[in-house]
C-alpha positions, 0 to 999 in steps of 0.5 A: 812211161806207158800211155796214160789215161789220167794224171793228177798234180798235187796242189803244191806241185810236188807230186804227179800221179798217173794212171796207165791206159790199160784195163789191167790192174796196173798200179797208179804211180806217184812221181816226184815232179822235181826229180821225175823219179817214181815215189811209189806204186799204189795198187788198186783193183782196177783202172780208175781215177785219182785226185788230191785233196785241196791241202794235198794231204790226201789222195783219193783213188776211185775204181768201179769197185772201190774208193781208197783214201791214201795219206800223202806223207807215207802213202798208206791206205786209211780207208777203203769204201766199196762201190756197189753197182758201179759196173764200168764207171770209173771213180770220178 
């Protein structure tokens, strides 16, 4: 694994999401916590943060440019919300 800036664990412990410690648009990576295998790379516009919904059905990624809402059953994006004037503030 590359050095990490951020990690989040799904409420059921099934998935771990990592954000690399770099300022390039490296992907947010979803890992299967039971096997340690990569599930999917999620492409974001910039480095940011990620968090799961309390029921684990959704993942939100946030960057200075946008928020994305991902379904955790197939990792599809269902909504993108642009951020205006966030400058370098990550999507906390």
